[in-house]
N, C-alpha and C positions, 0 to 999 in steps of 0.2 A: 504494499499500500504506500502510495506516495502522495506528494502535494505538488501543485503547480502555481507559479506566481502569475497573477493577472495585474493589469494596470489598475491604479487607484480608482475605486467606486464605491458606491453605497451597497454594502451587502448586509447591512444591520437588519436582519429579518428574524421573526415577524415583527410588525408594527401595528399599533391600533388603526382601525379605520375609524375616521370621525366625519361627521357632517358639520360643517361650520356654517351657521346662519348668520346673516347680516341684514342691513337695510342698504339697498344699493344707493347709488347718488341721487336717485329721485324718491328715496324713502320707501321703495317697494322691497318686501322681503325676498331674499335670495338665499341660496345654498351652494356651498362648494364642498366637494369631498376631498379630503386630504389624508395622506398616510404619514405625512411629516409633522407630527404633533407630539408633544411630550411635557412631562413634568419637569420644571427646572429648579424649583424651590418649595420647601414645605411651610416656612414661616417668614415672610407672608407666602400664602399660596400662590405660585406663579407657574405659568405655562408658556410654551412657545407653539407657534405655527409657522411654517415656511410656505409662502406663495409666490408663484412666478409673477413679476410685473405685468406681463402681458394678459393675465387672467382678468376677467371682468370683476371679480370680487376684490381684487387688489385695490382698486380705486376706492371702493366702499370702505375697506379697512382703513386706508390712509385718511379718508374724509372723516369718518365717524369715530375712529379709534375705540371700536368696540365689537364684540362678537359673542356668539354662544357656541361652544363645543357640545355637540350632541353625539353621545355614543351610539354605535351601530350594533343592533342585535340581528339575529338571522332573519327575523320577519320583514326588516326594512333594508336588507342587503341589496335588492334589486333597485330600489329607489336611490340607495347610496351610489351605486354603480352609474346609473343614469345622471345623477348630479355631478359625477366626476367626468363624464364624457361630452355633456351638453353644456352649453353656455347660457348664462342668465341674460345675455344680450339678445338671445333667440327665443328663449322659452321661459314660461313661468313654472319653476321647478316645483314649487309647492302644489300648484294645480296639477301639473302633469304627473306627478308622483303620487297624488291623493295623500298628501301630508298636511297637518294641521299646524299653522302658526300658533304658537303658545304665548301669551304675554309673559314678558320677563319682569322681575322684580327690581333690578339694579341697572339694567341697560335697556336702551330702546329697541335693540335688535330682538326678534322673536327666538323662542326655542322651537323645537319640533316636538309636539305632543306625543308622537309614537316612539320617541327615544327614551330609553330607560333612565338615561342621566343627561341632565342639561347643566352645563358649566358656563355660568355668565362671566364675561371677562372684559376688562378695560385695558387697552393698549398703554404701556408705559415707554416702549421703545421700539424703533424699527431699525434693523440692521441690514443693509444691503450686503449680500454675500456673494454675489455672482449670479447664477441663474435664477436664484430665489432671494427674496427678502424674508427676514425672520421678524416676526411680530412678537415681542415679549410682553406678556400681559399678566396683571394681577387678577385672581379669582376673586370675584366679588360676591358670588353666591352660587348655590347648587341646588338643583331641584331633582328629586328621585321619584319614580314611580312607585306608589304604594302597593302595587302588586307584588313587589319584591321585598316587603318588609315583613320580617319574622315576628312571631307573637311576642318575643322578648325585646322589640324595638330595634333590633339589629337590621341594617339594610343587607340583604342577601344577594349581592351582585353576581355570586356564581350562577344563579338561577336565570339571569337575564340573557343568557345565550349569546354572549358578545362575540363579535367577529374581528378577525385579525386579517391583515394583507401580508402575503409573502410571495415575492418573486413572480408578480402577475396574477395571483389567485387569492380568493377569499376563503377563510377557513374558520370554523368555530374553534373554541379554545380547547376542547377536549378534556381528558381526565385530570383531575388534580393529583399530583404525585408527591406532594408535601406541603408544609406550611413553613413560614418564616421561622428559622431558628431550629428546625426539626433535626438538622444534622448534629447539633451540639447538645440537645436535650436529653437529659438523663432518663433512662428507662426506669419505670416503677417495677419494683420487685413484687411479684405475686406473693400474697400471704398464703401461708400453708396451715 
């Protein structure tokens, strides 16, 4: 078994699939699907998304400096794909995908009602990187679908059937194989 060297490229897979909702430059709700999104700080809660300047949503992000990250579950994957290949210049993505714009609490941009988690964000900085600009944003609020609330008040995100993107394909997350810290946790001895 061997390895071969390739030119530099983005091979950090899988990545989350997210639908980012905005208000376009005419204040009309729009959606862009991204796979380049992530957590960058926990306190304050901060995220980043990267968008090509040629994309229709880029202008809205620059103008309004806010957006909502909507996590993608299996039941809205087809809509996420359409929102990634069609432009808001040409189509009304909410209407074409039969998605419901949901009022947000902290930003003007709507969330997507059908998404299990909506993360309301305010842009703090825009960094031009080359083919993409990175929007660094503070998380102002999070909305979760109460269908995934456990009786003990815990949000059971594992049941949301989230989707990831890997090398051109969409995948559900699969089986849980451990929990944070399980590799160092001491095993309990059975009492005899």
